[in-house]
KOLMI-848662 format. One record per atom (N, C-alpha, C): residue number from 1; residue in one letter; x, y, z. Coordinates in Angstrom, 2 decimals. Layout:
// KOLMI-848662
   num   residuo        xx        yy        zz
   NUM         a         X         Y         Z
...
This chain:
// KOLMI-848662
   num   residuo        xx        yy        zz
     1         x     19.44    -23.83     -7.61
     1         x     18.97    -24.58     -6.45
     1         x     17.87    -25.54     -6.87
     2         x     17.80    -26.60     -6.15
     2         x     16.77    -27.58     -6.46
     2         x     15.42    -27.15     -5.87
     3         x     14.40    -27.85     -6.28
     3         x     13.06    -27.57     -5.79
     3         x     12.98    -27.74     -4.27
     4         x     13.62    -28.76     -3.77
     4         x     13.61    -29.04     -2.33
     4         x     14.32    -27.94     -1.55
     5         x     15.46    -27.46     -2.07
     5         x     16.18    -26.37     -1.41
     5         x     15.35    -25.09     -1.37
     6         x     14.70    -24.77     -2.49
     6         x     13.84    -23.58     -2.53
     6         x     12.67    -23.69     -1.56
     7         x     12.10    -24.88     -1.45
     7         x     10.98    -25.10     -0.53
     7         x     11.42    -24.93      0.92
     8         x     12.58    -25.48      1.25
     8         x     13.10    -25.35      2.62
     8         x     13.42    -23.89      2.95
     9         x     14.03    -23.18      2.01
     9         x     14.34    -21.77      2.24
     9         x     13.07    -20.93      2.38
    10         x     12.09    -21.18      1.56
    10         x     10.82    -20.45      1.66
    10         x     10.13    -20.74      2.98
    11         x     10.16    -21.96      3.41
    11         x      9.55    -22.33      4.69
    11         x     10.29    -21.66      5.85
    12         x     11.60    -21.61      5.77
    12         x     12.40    -20.96      6.81
    12         x     12.10    -19.46      6.88
    13         x     11.95    -18.82      5.72
    13         x     11.59    -17.40      5.71
    13         x     10.21    -17.16      6.31
    14         x      9.28    -18.06      6.01
    14         x      7.92    -17.92      6.56
    14         x      7.93    -18.08      8.08
    15         x      8.66    -19.06      8.58
    15         x      8.74    -19.26     10.03
    15         x      9.41    -18.05     10.69
    16         x     10.47    -17.54     10.09
    16         x     11.15    -16.37     10.63
    16         x     10.22    -15.16     10.66
    17         x      9.45    -14.97      9.59
    17         x      8.50    -13.85      9.53
    17         x      7.43    -13.98     10.61
    18         x      6.91    -15.18     10.80
    18         x      5.90    -15.41     11.84
    18         x      6.49    -15.17     13.22
    19         x      7.71    -15.61     13.44
    19         x      8.37    -15.40     14.72
    19         x      8.58    -13.91     15.00
    20         x      9.06    -13.17     14.00
    20         x      9.28    -11.74     14.18
    20         x      7.97    -11.00     14.42
    21         x      6.91    -11.42     13.74
    21         x      5.60    -10.79     13.95
    21         x      5.13    -11.04     15.37
    22         x      5.27    -12.27     15.85
    22         x      4.86    -12.59     17.21
    22         x      5.72    -11.85     18.23
    23         x      7.01    -11.71     17.94
    23         x      7.90    -10.98     18.84
    23         x      7.53     -9.50     18.92
    24         x      7.22     -8.89     17.78
    24         x      6.81     -7.49     17.76
    24         x      5.48     -7.28     18.47
    25         x      4.57     -8.22     18.31
    25         x      3.25     -8.09     18.93
    25         x      3.31     -8.25     20.44
    26         x      4.33     -8.95     20.95
    26         x      4.41     -9.18     22.39
    26         x      5.24     -8.13     23.12
    27         x      5.73     -7.12     22.43
    27         x      6.49     -6.06     23.09
    27         x      5.60     -5.30     24.07
    28         x      6.24     -4.63     25.00
    28         x      5.50     -3.91     26.02
    28         x      5.46     -2.42     25.68
    29         x      4.84     -2.11     24.56
    29         x      4.67     -0.73     24.12
    29         x      3.20     -0.38     24.15
    30         x      2.91      0.91     24.05
    30         x      1.53      1.37     24.18
    30         x      0.65      0.86     23.03
    31         x      1.18      0.81     21.82
    31         x      0.36      0.40     20.69
    31         x      0.05     -1.10     20.74
    32         x      0.97     -1.89     21.30
    32         x      0.75     -3.33     21.39
    32         x     -0.28     -3.67     22.46
    33         x     -0.54     -2.75     23.39
    33         x     -1.49     -3.01     24.48
    33         x     -2.94     -2.69     24.10
    34         x     -3.15     -2.06     22.95
    34         x     -4.50     -1.70     22.53
    34         x     -5.27     -2.97     22.17
    35         x     -6.54     -2.99     22.52
    35         x     -7.41     -4.14     22.24
    35         x     -7.41     -4.44     20.74
    36         x     -7.24     -5.72     20.35
    36         x     -7.21     -6.08     18.93
    36         x     -8.50     -5.71     18.18
    37         x     -9.64     -5.75     18.86
    37         x    -10.89     -5.36     18.21
    37         x    -10.87     -3.87     17.85
    38         x    -10.32     -3.06     18.74
    38         x    -10.19     -1.62     18.46
    38         x     -9.24     -1.41     17.28
    39         x     -8.16     -2.16     17.22
    39         x     -7.23     -2.06     16.10
    39         x     -7.90     -2.46     14.79
    40         x     -8.69     -3.53     14.83
    40         x     -9.35     -4.01     13.62
    40         x    -10.37     -2.97     13.12
    41         x    -11.13     -2.40     14.04
    41         x    -12.10     -1.36     13.66
    41         x    -11.37     -0.13     13.14
    42         x    -10.25      0.23     13.77
    42         x     -9.50      1.39     13.29
    42         x     -8.89      1.13     11.92
    43         x     -8.53     -0.12     11.62
    43         x     -8.03     -0.45     10.29
    43         x     -9.11     -0.22      9.24
    44         x    -10.31     -0.69      9.51
    44         x    -11.42     -0.47      8.58
    44         x    -11.69      1.02      8.43
    45         x    -11.72      1.74      9.54
    45         x    -11.98      3.18      9.52
    45         x    -10.92      3.92      8.70
    46         x     -9.65      3.60      8.94
    46         x     -8.57      4.30      8.24
    46         x     -8.58      4.01      6.73
    47         x     -8.88      2.77      6.36
    47         x     -8.93      2.45      4.93
    47         x    -10.06      3.23      4.26
    48         x    -11.19      3.38      4.95
    48         x    -12.30      4.17      4.40
    48         x    -11.90      5.64      4.29
    49         x    -11.28      6.18      5.34
    49         x    -10.85      7.58      5.32
    49         x     -9.82      7.81      4.22
    50         x     -8.85      6.91      4.10
    50         x     -7.81      7.05      3.07
    50         x     -8.43      7.02      1.68
    51         x     -9.43      6.18      1.48
    51         x    -10.02      6.09      0.15
    51         x    -10.88      7.30     -0.20
    52         x    -11.41      8.01      0.80
    52         x    -12.26      9.17      0.53
    52         x    -11.49     10.48      0.42
    53         x    -10.25     10.53      0.89
    53         x     -9.46     11.76      0.84
    53         x     -8.92     11.94     -0.57
    54         x     -9.26     13.06     -1.20
    54         x     -8.88     13.32     -2.59
    54         x     -7.82     14.41     -2.72
    55         x     -7.14     14.73     -1.64
    55         x     -6.16     15.79     -1.63
    55         x     -4.79     15.20     -1.29
    56         x     -3.79     15.49     -2.10
    56         x     -2.45     14.95     -1.86
    56         x     -1.86     15.45     -0.55
    57         x     -2.11     16.70     -0.19
    57         x     -1.62     17.24      1.07
    57         x     -2.18     16.49      2.27
    58         x     -3.45     16.19      2.23
    58         x     -4.08     15.42      3.31
    58         x     -3.53     14.00      3.36
    59         x     -3.28     13.42      2.19
    59         x     -2.70     12.08      2.16
    59         x     -1.28     12.09      2.75
    60         x     -0.53     13.15      2.47
    60         x      0.82     13.27      3.07
    60         x      0.73     13.44      4.58
    61         x     -0.28     14.16      5.06
    61         x     -0.51     14.29      6.50
    61         x     -0.81     12.93      7.11
    62         x     -1.64     12.12      6.44
    62         x     -1.94     10.77      6.93
    62         x     -0.68      9.92      6.94
    63         x      0.16     10.07      5.91
    63         x      1.43      9.34      5.87
    63         x      2.31      9.69      7.06
    64         x      2.41     10.96      7.38
    64         x      3.21     11.39      8.54
    64         x      2.61     10.87      9.84
    65         x      1.29     10.87      9.94
    65         x      0.62     10.36     11.13
    65         x      0.89      8.86     11.32
    66         x      0.81      8.10     10.26
    66         x      1.08      6.65     10.34
    66         x      2.55      6.41     10.68
    67         x      3.45      7.21     10.11
    67         x      4.87      7.08     10.44
    67         x      5.11      7.37     11.92
    68         x      4.42      8.35     12.46
    68         x      4.50      8.64     13.89
    68         x      4.02      7.46     14.72
    69         x      2.96      6.80     14.27
    69         x      2.48      5.61     14.97
    69         x      3.52      4.50     14.95
    70         x      4.26      4.38     13.84
    70         x      5.35      3.40     13.78
    70         x      6.44      3.74     14.79
    71         x      6.77      5.01     14.91
    71         x      7.79      5.40     15.89
    71         x      7.33      5.08     17.31
    72         x      6.06      5.33     17.60
    72         x      5.52      5.05     18.93
    72         x      5.51      3.55     19.20
    73         x      5.22      2.76     18.18
    73         x      5.09      1.32     18.38
    73         x      6.43      0.63     18.59
    74         x      7.53      1.27     18.25
    74         x      8.84      0.69     18.48
    74         x      9.25     -0.35     17.47
    75         x      8.65     -0.37     16.31
    75         x      9.03     -1.32     15.27
    75         x     10.29     -0.86     14.57
    76         x     10.96     -1.80     13.92
    76         x     12.15     -1.46     13.15
    76         x     11.71     -0.79     11.86
    77         x     11.85      0.51     11.82
    77         x     11.30      1.33     10.75
    77         x     11.87      0.94      9.38
    78         x     13.19      0.81      9.29
    78         x     13.81      0.53      8.00
    78         x     13.34     -0.81      7.44
    79         x     13.29     -1.82      8.28
    79         x     12.89     -3.15      7.85
    79         x     11.44     -3.17      7.38
    80         x     10.57     -2.55      8.14
    80         x      9.15     -2.56      7.80
    80         x      8.86     -1.68      6.60
    81         x      9.42     -0.47      6.58
    81         x      9.13      0.45      5.49
    81         x      9.76      0.01      4.16
    82         x     10.81     -0.80      4.21
    82         x     11.34     -1.32      2.95
    82         x     10.32     -2.26      2.31
    83         x      9.63     -3.04      3.10
    83         x      8.57     -3.91      2.57
    83         x      7.37     -3.09      2.10
    84         x      7.01     -2.11      2.89
    84         x      5.85     -1.27      2.54
    84         x      6.11     -0.53      1.24
    85         x      7.29      0.08      1.12
    85         x      7.60      0.84     -0.09
    85         x      7.69     -0.05     -1.32
    86         x      8.17     -1.27     -1.15
    86         x      8.23     -2.21     -2.26
    86         x      6.82     -2.52     -2.76
    87         x      5.91     -2.86     -1.85
    87         x      4.53     -3.18     -2.23
    87         x      3.84     -1.95     -2.83
    88         x      4.04     -0.79     -2.21
    88         x      3.41      0.43     -2.71
    88         x      3.98      0.82     -4.08
    89         x      5.27      0.62     -4.29
    89         x      5.87      0.95     -5.58
    89         x      5.31      0.07     -6.69
    90         x      5.21     -1.22     -6.42
    90         x      4.71     -2.15     -7.45
    90         x      3.23     -1.89     -7.73
    91         x      2.40     -1.92     -6.67
    91         x      0.96     -1.87     -6.87
    91         x      0.38     -0.46     -6.90
    92         x      1.09      0.51     -6.36
    92         x      0.57      1.86     -6.33
    92         x      1.23      2.81     -7.31
    93         x      2.33      2.38     -7.93
    93         x      3.01      3.25     -8.88
    93         x      3.14      2.60    -10.27
    94         x      3.82      1.46    -10.32
    94         x      4.05      0.83    -11.62
    94         x      2.77      0.41    -12.31
    95         x      1.84     -0.14    -11.56
    95         x      0.59     -0.62    -12.16
    95         x     -0.23      0.55    -12.69
    96         x     -0.22      1.67    -12.00
    96         x     -1.07      2.81    -12.36
    96         x     -0.33      3.83    -13.23
    97         x      0.96      3.67    -13.43
    97         x      1.74      4.64    -14.21
    97         x      1.19      4.92    -15.61
    98         x      0.69      3.93    -16.34
    98         x      0.11      4.25    -17.66
    98         x     -1.07      5.22    -17.59
    99         x     -1.70      5.36    -16.44
    99         x     -2.80      6.32    -16.30
    99         x     -2.32      7.76    -16.41
   100         x     -1.03      7.99    -16.30
   100         x     -0.51      9.35    -16.41
   100         x     -0.30      9.77    -17.87
   101         x     -0.47      8.85    -18.79
   101         x     -0.34      9.19    -20.21
   101         x     -1.59      9.91    -20.70
   102         x     -1.42     10.77    -21.70
   102         x     -2.55     11.54    -22.23
   102         x     -3.56     10.67    -22.96
   103         x     -3.23      9.43    -23.27
   103         x     -4.18      8.51    -23.87
   103         x     -5.28      8.18    -22.87
   104         x     -4.95      8.14    -21.59
   104         x     -5.91      7.79    -20.55
   104         x     -6.39      9.02    -19.79
   105         x     -5.46      9.86    -19.35
   105         x     -5.81     11.07    -18.60
   105         x     -5.48     12.29    -19.44
   106         x     -6.50     13.01    -19.91
   106         x     -6.24     14.19    -20.74
   106         x     -5.58     15.31    -19.93
   107         x     -4.88     16.14    -20.63
   107         x     -4.23     17.28    -20.00
   107         x     -3.04     17.74    -20.84
   108         x     -2.35     18.74    -20.32
   108         x     -1.16     19.26    -21.00
   108         x      0.00     18.28    -20.83
   109         x      0.67     17.98    -21.92
   109         x      1.78     17.03    -21.88
   109         x      3.00     17.70    -21.25
   110         x      3.54     17.07    -20.22
   110         x      4.74     17.55    -19.54
   110         x      5.98     16.91    -20.14
   111         x      5.88     15.61    -20.42
   111         x      7.01     14.86    -20.96
   111         x      6.52     14.02    -22.13
   112         x      7.02     14.30    -23.32
   112         x      6.60     13.59    -24.52
   112         x      7.31     12.24    -24.58
   113         x      6.55     11.17    -24.80
   113         x      7.12      9.83    -24.90
   113         x      7.36      9.44    -26.35
   114         x      6.34      9.63    -27.18
   114         x      6.45      9.26    -28.58
   114         x      5.56     10.18    -29.41
   115         x      5.99     10.44    -30.64
   115         x      5.20     11.22    -31.59
   115         x      4.93     10.34    -32.80
   116         x      3.66     10.14    -33.09
   116         x      3.25      9.32    -34.23
   116         x      3.12     10.19    -35.47
   117         x      3.00      9.55    -36.62
   117         x      2.82     10.28    -37.88
   117         x      1.49     11.03    -37.91
   118         x      0.47     10.40    -37.40
   118         x     -0.87     10.99    -37.39
   118         x     -1.66     10.36    -36.24
   119         x     -2.74     10.98    -35.82
   119         x     -3.58     10.35    -34.79
   119         x     -4.31      9.14    -35.37
   120         x     -4.58      8.18    -34.52
   120         x     -5.25      6.95    -34.94
   120         x     -6.54      6.76    -34.16
   121         x     -7.48      6.09    -34.79
   121         x     -8.72      5.72    -34.12
   121         x     -8.80      4.20    -34.17
   122         x     -8.83      3.59    -32.98
   122         x     -8.90      2.14    -32.87
   122         x    -10.15      1.78    -32.09
   123         x    -11.14      1.25    -32.79
   123         x    -12.41      0.86    -32.23
   123         x    -13.05      2.05    -31.55
   124         x    -13.10      2.11    -30.19
   124         x    -13.69      3.25    -29.49
   124         x    -12.61      4.17    -28.92
   125         x    -11.36      3.89    -29.22
   125         x    -10.25      4.64    -28.64
   125         x     -9.66      5.61    -29.66
   126         x     -9.37      6.79    -29.20
   126         x     -8.65      7.78    -30.01
   126         x     -7.22      7.87    -29.50
   127         x     -6.28      7.58    -30.36
   127         x     -4.86      7.66    -29.99
   127         x     -4.31      8.93    -30.62
   128         x     -3.91      9.90    -29.79
   128         x     -3.43     11.18    -30.33
   128         x     -2.07     11.03    -31.02
   129         x     -1.71     12.07    -31.74
   129         x     -0.44     12.09    -32.44
   129         x      0.73     12.09    -31.45
   130         x      0.63     12.91    -30.43
   130         x      1.67     12.96    -29.39
   130         x      1.18     12.19    -28.16
   131         x      1.99     11.26    -27.70
   131         x      1.68     10.50    -26.49
   131         x      2.72     10.87    -25.45
   132         x      2.24     11.29    -24.29
   132         x      3.17     11.69    -23.24
   132         x      2.49     11.75    -21.88
   133         x      3.29     12.04    -20.88
   133         x      2.80     12.14    -19.51
   133         x      2.19     13.52    -19.29
   134         x      1.05     13.55    -18.62
   134         x      0.36     14.82    -18.35
   134         x      0.47     15.18    -16.87
   135         x      0.29     16.46    -16.59
   135         x      0.29     16.92    -15.20
   135         x     -0.85     16.32    -14.42
   136         x     -2.04     16.28    -15.03
   136         x     -3.19     15.66    -14.36
   136         x     -2.92     14.18    -14.11
   137         x     -2.28     13.52    -15.07
   137         x     -1.96     12.11    -14.91
   137         x     -1.00     11.87    -13.77
   138         x      0.01     12.74    -13.63
   138         x      0.96     12.60    -12.51
   138         x      0.25     12.81    -11.17
   139         x     -0.71     13.74    -11.12
   139         x     -1.47     13.94     -9.89
   139         x     -2.30     12.71     -9.54
   140         x     -2.89     12.09    -10.55
   140         x     -3.67     10.88    -10.34
   140         x     -2.77      9.76     -9.81
   141         x     -1.60      9.59    -10.42
   141         x     -0.67      8.54    -10.00
   141         x     -0.16      8.81     -8.58
   142         x      0.18     10.07     -8.27
   142         x      0.67     10.40     -6.94
   142         x     -0.39     10.14     -5.87
   143         x     -1.63     10.54     -6.14
   143         x     -2.70     10.32     -5.18
   143         x     -2.96      8.83     -4.97
   144         x     -2.96      8.07     -6.05
   144         x     -3.17      6.63     -5.93
   144         x     -2.02      5.97     -5.17
   145         x     -0.77      6.39     -5.47
   145         x      0.40      5.85     -4.75
   145         x      0.30      6.14     -3.26
   146         x     -0.08      7.36     -2.90
   146         x     -0.20      7.71     -1.48
   146         x     -1.31      6.91     -0.81
   147         x     -2.40      6.68     -1.51
   147         x     -3.48      5.86     -0.95
   147         x     -3.01      4.44     -0.68
   148         x     -2.33      3.86     -1.65
   148         x     -1.81      2.50     -1.46
   148         x     -0.78      2.47     -0.34
   149         x      0.13      3.43     -0.34
   149         x      1.15      3.50      0.70
   149         x      0.52      3.61      2.08
   150         x     -0.45      4.48      2.25
   150         x     -1.09      4.67      3.55
   150         x     -1.88      3.44      3.97
   151         x     -2.61      2.85      3.04
   151         x     -3.40      1.66      3.37
   151         x     -2.51      0.49      3.76
   152         x     -1.47      0.26      2.98
   152         x     -0.56     -0.86      3.27
   152         x      0.20     -0.61      4.56
   153         x      0.67      0.61      4.78
   153         x      1.45      0.88      6.00
   153         x      0.59      0.76      7.25
   154         x     -0.68      1.19      7.18
   154         x     -1.53      1.04      8.37
   154         x     -1.89     -0.42      8.59
   155         x     -2.14     -1.16      7.51
   155         x     -2.43     -2.59      7.65
   155         x     -1.23     -3.33      8.23
   156         x     -0.02     -3.01      7.75
   156         x      1.17     -3.63      8.30
   156         x      1.36     -3.27      9.78
   157         x      1.04     -2.04     10.13
   157         x      1.15     -1.63     11.53
   157         x      0.25     -2.48     12.42
   158         x     -0.96     -2.71     11.98
   158         x     -1.89     -3.54     12.76
   158         x     -1.39     -4.98     12.83
   159         x     -0.93     -5.50     11.71
   159         x     -0.45     -6.89     11.68
   159         x      0.79     -7.07     12.54
   160         x      1.72     -6.11     12.49
   160         x      2.96     -6.25     13.24
   160         x      2.80     -6.00     14.74
   161         x      1.75     -5.35     15.15
   161         x      1.58     -5.05     16.58
   161         x      0.48     -5.87     17.23
   162         x     -0.09     -6.82     16.51
   162         x     -1.16     -7.65     17.06
   162         x     -0.82     -9.10     16.79
   163         x     -1.00     -9.95     17.78
   163         x     -0.75    -11.37     17.56
   163         x     -1.79    -11.90     16.58
   164         x     -1.38    -12.86     15.79
   164         x     -2.26    -13.37     14.74
   164         x     -3.55    -13.99     15.30
   165         x     -3.49    -14.81     16.36
   165         x     -4.74    -15.38     16.89
   165         x     -5.72    -14.31     17.38
   166         x     -5.23    -13.27     18.02
   166         x     -6.14    -12.22     18.49
   166         x     -6.67    -11.38     17.34
   167         x     -5.89    -11.24     16.27
   167         x     -6.37    -10.54     15.09
   167         x     -7.49    -11.33     14.40
   168         x     -7.33    -12.64     14.32
   168         x     -8.36    -13.50     13.73
   168         x     -9.61    -13.48     14.60
   169         x     -9.42    -13.51     15.92
   169         x    -10.56    -13.48     16.85
   169         x    -11.32    -12.15     16.72
   170         x    -10.61    -11.05     16.62
   170         x    -11.28     -9.75     16.51
   170         x    -12.00     -9.63     15.16
   171         x    -11.45    -10.21     14.12
   171         x    -12.14    -10.18     12.83
   171         x    -13.38    -11.06     12.85
   172         x    -13.34    -12.15     13.62
   172         x    -14.50    -13.02     13.75
   172         x    -15.64    -12.30     14.46
   173         x    -15.31    -11.48     15.46
   173         x    -16.32    -10.71     16.16
   173         x    -17.04     -9.75     15.21
   174         x    -16.29     -9.26     14.19
   174         x    -16.87     -8.35     13.20
   174         x    -17.63     -9.09     12.09
   175         x    -17.66    -10.42     12.16
   175         x    -18.42    -11.19     11.19
   175         x    -17.62    -11.78     10.05
   176         x    -16.30    -11.67     10.11
   176         x    -15.44    -12.27      9.08
   176         x    -15.22    -13.73      9.46
   177         x    -15.53    -14.67      8.56
   177         x    -15.32    -16.09      8.91
   177         x    -13.84    -16.41      9.07
   178         x    -13.51    -17.34      9.95
   178         x    -12.12    -17.65     10.24
   178         x    -11.54    -18.71      9.31
   179         x    -12.34    -19.39      8.53
   179         x    -11.79    -20.36      7.58
   179         x    -12.28    -20.10      6.20
């Protein structure tokens, strides 16, 4: 495709996304009727709570709670969660996956990736003979993934159920500049 065709298609997708967001925000459901300032404050509160919770079980509880809010809001779950899971997979799993290796997170190796001839010392880093995924590393990755998933899903919930002008106005009341 030419540059002009790609530009027109991207613009059409952006207009469609804005239209769908405005359509979802104007529905007559209970979550759409909540004051945008309350939603904005709850977004800040939830992001702080999600970042302070260090237990995977509690993060899963928050995930279920946010999913319940999606059901109440009447949004198209499959369409929205496919976007959420894509973002969470890229930024909450793939980016942090190397942290599960024993080079970064010490612990018992669950899955061996590579075995070197001998351990190496590179500047301030010690590279062990066996490099693999650790149980502690998997817990770190899972907790980080759940934090990203919960933060992104709650942010998307606020964005999809609030009109953009009222969201900008409520953020301005909190001291966020509009330009």
